[in-house]
SEKEZA-799231 format. One line per 3 residues: number of its first residue (from 1); for each residue x, y negated, z negated of C-alpha. Coordinates in nm, 4 decimals, decimal comma, always signed. Layout:
! residues N
NUM	X:Y:Z; ...
//
This chain:
! residues 241
1	+11,2035:-7,6185:-11,0242; +11,5723:-7,6836:-10,9961; +11,6819:-8,0181:-10,8657
4	+12,0065:-8,1262:-10,7099; +12,3024:-8,1770:-10,9404; +12,1747:-7,9206:-11,1921
7	+11,8899:-8,1410:-11,3144; +11,5629:-7,9711:-11,3996; +11,2433:-8,1336:-11,2874
10	+10,9676:-8,1598:-11,5492; +10,7023:-7,8913:-11,5229; +10,4966:-7,9323:-11,2067
13	+10,1466:-7,8168:-11,1165; +10,2928:-7,6287:-10,8200; +10,5159:-7,4339:-11,0601
16	+10,2261:-7,3503:-11,2922; +10,0229:-7,2254:-10,9949; +10,3259:-7,0377:-10,8585
19	+10,3115:-7,2320:-10,5323; +10,6667:-7,3662:-10,5243; +10,7723:-7,1037:-10,2711
22	+10,6239:-6,8383:-10,0455; +10,7998:-6,5397:-9,8931; +10,7370:-6,4654:-9,5260
25	+10,9217:-6,1810:-9,3565; +11,1780:-6,1661:-9,6340; +11,2480:-6,5403:-9,6027
28	+11,1704:-6,7703:-9,8957; +11,0129:-7,0999:-9,7895; +10,9890:-7,4042:-10,0169
31	+10,6217:-7,5093:-10,0253; +10,6277:-7,7454:-10,3244; +10,6005:-8,0603:-10,1162
34	+10,3386:-7,9026:-9,8909; +10,1272:-7,8394:-10,2007; +10,1551:-8,2007:-10,3170
37	+10,0889:-8,3308:-9,9651; +9,7610:-8,1387:-9,9585; +9,6866:-8,2582:-10,3104
40	+9,7370:-8,6176:-10,1976; +9,5122:-8,5654:-9,8945; +9,2460:-8,4107:-10,1157
43	+9,2585:-8,7148:-10,3441; +9,2237:-8,9461:-10,0429; +8,9294:-8,7428:-9,9102
46	+8,7501:-8,7538:-10,2465; +8,8115:-9,1266:-10,2937; +8,7008:-9,1958:-9,9365
49	+8,3803:-9,0002:-9,9915; +8,3120:-9,1876:-10,3149; +8,3633:-9,5253:-10,1464
52	+8,1430:-9,4317:-9,8511; +7,8702:-9,2926:-10,0741; +7,8571:-9,6021:-10,2941
55	+7,8764:-9,8743:-10,0279; +7,6270:-10,1447:-10,1207; +7,5487:-10,5091:-10,0533
58	+7,6520:-10,5726:-10,4118; +7,9898:-10,3968:-10,4120; +8,1260:-10,2042:-10,7061
61	+8,4851:-10,2230:-10,8277; +8,6080:-9,9444:-10,5986; +8,4453:-10,1013:-10,2936
64	+8,5847:-10,4437:-10,3827; +8,9346:-10,2980:-10,4169; +8,9320:-10,1270:-10,0775
67	+8,7648:-10,4204:-9,9049; +9,0384:-10,6480:-10,0383; +9,3128:-10,3996:-9,9457
70	+9,1904:-10,3256:-9,5943; +9,0882:-10,6868:-9,5312; +9,4294:-10,8120:-9,6390
73	+9,6136:-10,5618:-9,4192; +9,3851:-10,6380:-9,1252; +9,4510:-11,0097:-9,1649
76	+9,8266:-10,9437:-9,1749; +9,8070:-10,7370:-8,8548; +9,5944:-10,9903:-8,6661
79	+9,8142:-11,2807:-8,7780; +10,1191:-11,1062:-8,6341; +9,9767:-10,9257:-8,3311
82	+9,6815:-11,1451:-8,2404; +9,3328:-11,0166:-8,1627; +9,4727:-10,7269:-7,9621
85	+9,6045:-10,5886:-8,2886; +9,2566:-10,5132:-8,4216; +9,2413:-10,1849:-8,2338
88	+9,5478:-10,0657:-8,4240; +9,4091:-10,1568:-8,7676; +9,2652:-9,8079:-8,8461
91	+9,5952:-9,6337:-8,7698; +9,8207:-9,8842:-8,9450; +9,6005:-9,9077:-9,2552
94	+9,5813:-9,5264:-9,2661; +9,9620:-9,5067:-9,2532; +9,9947:-9,7520:-9,5407
97	+9,7356:-9,5802:-9,7617; +9,8709:-9,2322:-9,6827; +10,2361:-9,3208:-9,7526
100	+10,1420:-9,5197:-10,0640; +9,9412:-9,2268:-10,2022; +10,2260:-8,9833:-10,1391
103	+10,4692:-9,2253:-10,3037; +10,2531:-9,2799:-10,6111; +10,2094:-8,9067:-10,6737
106	+10,5647:-8,9124:-10,8055; +10,4499:-9,1267:-11,0990; +10,1770:-8,8804:-11,2010
109	+10,2846:-8,6317:-11,4716; +10,2992:-8,2823:-11,3251; +10,3316:-8,4107:-10,9676
112	+10,6144:-8,4832:-10,7280; +10,6186:-8,7349:-10,4421; +10,5972:-8,5614:-10,1012
115	+10,7879:-8,8563:-9,9532; +11,0876:-8,7509:-10,1642; +11,1236:-8,4737:-9,9063
118	+11,2730:-8,5555:-9,5667; +11,0264:-8,3318:-9,3808; +10,7367:-8,5541:-9,4904
121	+10,8999:-8,8834:-9,3939; +11,0213:-8,7466:-9,0591; +10,6699:-8,6288:-8,9710
124	+10,5276:-8,9782:-9,0342; +10,8097:-9,1487:-8,8429; +10,7716:-8,9126:-8,5451
127	+10,3968:-8,9786:-8,5308; +10,4660:-9,3531:-8,5123; +10,7394:-9,2987:-8,2508
130	+10,5199:-9,0850:-8,0256; +10,2199:-9,3140:-8,0666; +10,3850:-9,6459:-7,9821
133	+10,5498:-9,4937:-7,6749; +10,2149:-9,3456:-7,5705; +10,0506:-9,6877:-7,6119
136	+10,3303:-9,8508:-7,4131; +10,2996:-9,6018:-7,1257; +9,9211:-9,6291:-7,1267
139	+9,9385:-10,0110:-7,1223; +10,2143:-10,0642:-6,8640; +10,2200:-9,7299:-6,6777
142	+10,5568:-9,6976:-6,4973; +10,6298:-10,0629:-6,5803; +10,6992:-9,9538:-6,9400
145	+11,0464:-9,8661:-6,8193; +11,1273:-10,2390:-6,8230; +11,1179:-10,2282:-7,2039
148	+11,4368:-10,0212:-7,1785; +11,6189:-10,1995:-6,8953; +11,6187:-10,5662:-6,9985
151	+11,5646:-10,8651:-6,7716; +11,9075:-10,8681:-6,6049; +11,9378:-10,6134:-6,3222
154	+12,3204:-10,6042:-6,3238; +12,3101:-10,5043:-6,6916; +12,0594:-10,2197:-6,6466
157	+12,3303:-9,9447:-6,6468; +12,4504:-10,0799:-6,9828; +12,1159:-10,1745:-7,1407
160	+11,9211:-9,8594:-7,0520; +12,1301:-9,6100:-7,2561; +12,1618:-9,8604:-7,5416
163	+11,7827:-9,9067:-7,5562; +11,7212:-9,5309:-7,5377; +11,9576:-9,4722:-7,8302
166	+11,7998:-9,7627:-8,0192; +11,4487:-9,6201:-7,9790; +11,5584:-9,2674:-8,0702
169	+11,7203:-9,4066:-8,3854; +11,3961:-9,5670:-8,5018; +11,2293:-9,2527:-8,6443
172	+11,5592:-9,1561:-8,8052; +11,6015:-9,4922:-8,9776; +11,2336:-9,5048:-9,0834
175	+11,2401:-9,1556:-9,2332; +11,5769:-9,1927:-9,4078; +11,4885:-9,5322:-9,5572
178	+11,1651:-9,4061:-9,7103; +11,3113:-9,0723:-9,8181; +11,6240:-9,2264:-9,9711
181	+11,4365:-9,4800:-10,1822; +11,1666:-9,2445:-10,3097; +11,4124:-8,9604:-10,3738
184	+11,6401:-9,1943:-10,5711; +11,3470:-9,3071:-10,7876; +11,2406:-8,9475:-10,8515
187	+11,5936:-8,8465:-10,9510; +11,6229:-9,1471:-11,1833; +11,3053:-9,0413:-11,3645
190	+11,4339:-8,6845:-11,3895; +11,7576:-8,8075:-11,5486; +11,5739:-9,0187:-11,8070
193	+11,3292:-8,7381:-11,8820; +11,6316:-8,5151:-11,9418; +11,7739:-8,7669:-12,1865
196	+11,4385:-8,7900:-12,3620; +11,4071:-8,4180:-12,4217; +11,7708:-8,3501:-12,5044
199	+11,8601:-8,6546:-12,7169; +11,5638:-8,8333:-12,8712; +11,2088:-8,9278:-12,7872
202	+11,2916:-9,3003:-12,7894; +11,4718:-9,2691:-12,4569; +11,1641:-9,1018:-12,3089
205	+10,9448:-9,3882:-12,4281; +11,2014:-9,6240:-12,2811; +11,1191:-9,4936:-11,9313
208	+10,7731:-9,6567:-11,9468; +10,8949:-10,0000:-11,8255; +11,0676:-9,8236:-11,5354
211	+10,7299:-9,6984:-11,4185; +10,6264:-10,0562:-11,3442; +10,9497:-10,1155:-11,1508
214	+10,9070:-9,7928:-10,9544; +10,5410:-9,8762:-10,8913; +10,6511:-10,1982:-10,7242
217	+10,9184:-10,0115:-10,5287; +10,6774:-9,7464:-10,4018; +10,4264:-10,0085:-10,2876
220	+10,7051:-10,2035:-10,1185; +10,8357:-9,8960:-9,9339; +10,4874:-9,8149:-9,8050
223	+10,4477:-10,1737:-9,6862; +10,7883:-10,1696:-9,5135; +10,6996:-9,8558:-9,3179
226	+10,3598:-10,0068:-9,2343; +10,5293:-10,3261:-9,1103; +10,7859:-10,1374:-8,9015
229	+10,5071:-9,9338:-8,7418; +10,3235:-10,2558:-8,6559; +10,6378:-10,4131:-8,5063
232	+10,7097:-10,1093:-8,2885; +10,3515:-10,0949:-8,1603; +10,3548:-10,4691:-8,0998
235	+10,6742:-10,4367:-7,8970; +10,5250:-10,1629:-7,6806; +10,2155:-10,3643:-7,5820
238	+10,3921:-10,6976:-7,5194; +10,5618:-10,7969:-7,1956; +10,9170:-10,6742:-7,1596
241	+11,1750:-10,9520:-7,1923
//
């Protein structure tokens, strides 16, 4: 699959299965990232089933890992949002695990990260945007409008359009931040893989330490999006200032 700047991506499972593109009505549609998104969801479904099936009083390693992960994220949410934040734990934890899984697929040979595609990151950001506004409207009814007007009535004509633009920019900034970081990491790996195959195998082996750096980056990006989602939801359920 050709990449930007003339770089060739290493062989992908979607290419082997001839699922990189589909033709509908004479129009060719890129489905590579759709394939890897479904692959990531299938992995999550299988892992979730395995954890649920093997839940025990004496936990195994997989159960311990997810209990620590979910417990840590829940504690972070409650510490920042208070007890009212517990009802948002399932959604926020799901966002973190979903985005992290999609990020980490880029480190698996034969796979590409769906979050390296802007369509994937925009869809996640729009879900967060629609949800926190829904929660705000449901919590405050018509009073939610005060989140956009500010506390000073004379400044309402100025503050209202500024707040509207600010809120509309949130999904854009969330999606571009995640996309830009993951895409840059994917392209860096492609470049080094190209060096490894065209010059000498030592350069390819030299990419191994980068995997640890990118692993940290992918976890961090998932946590940043998780934190931003929490902050936006928290803002929608708190009193307008």
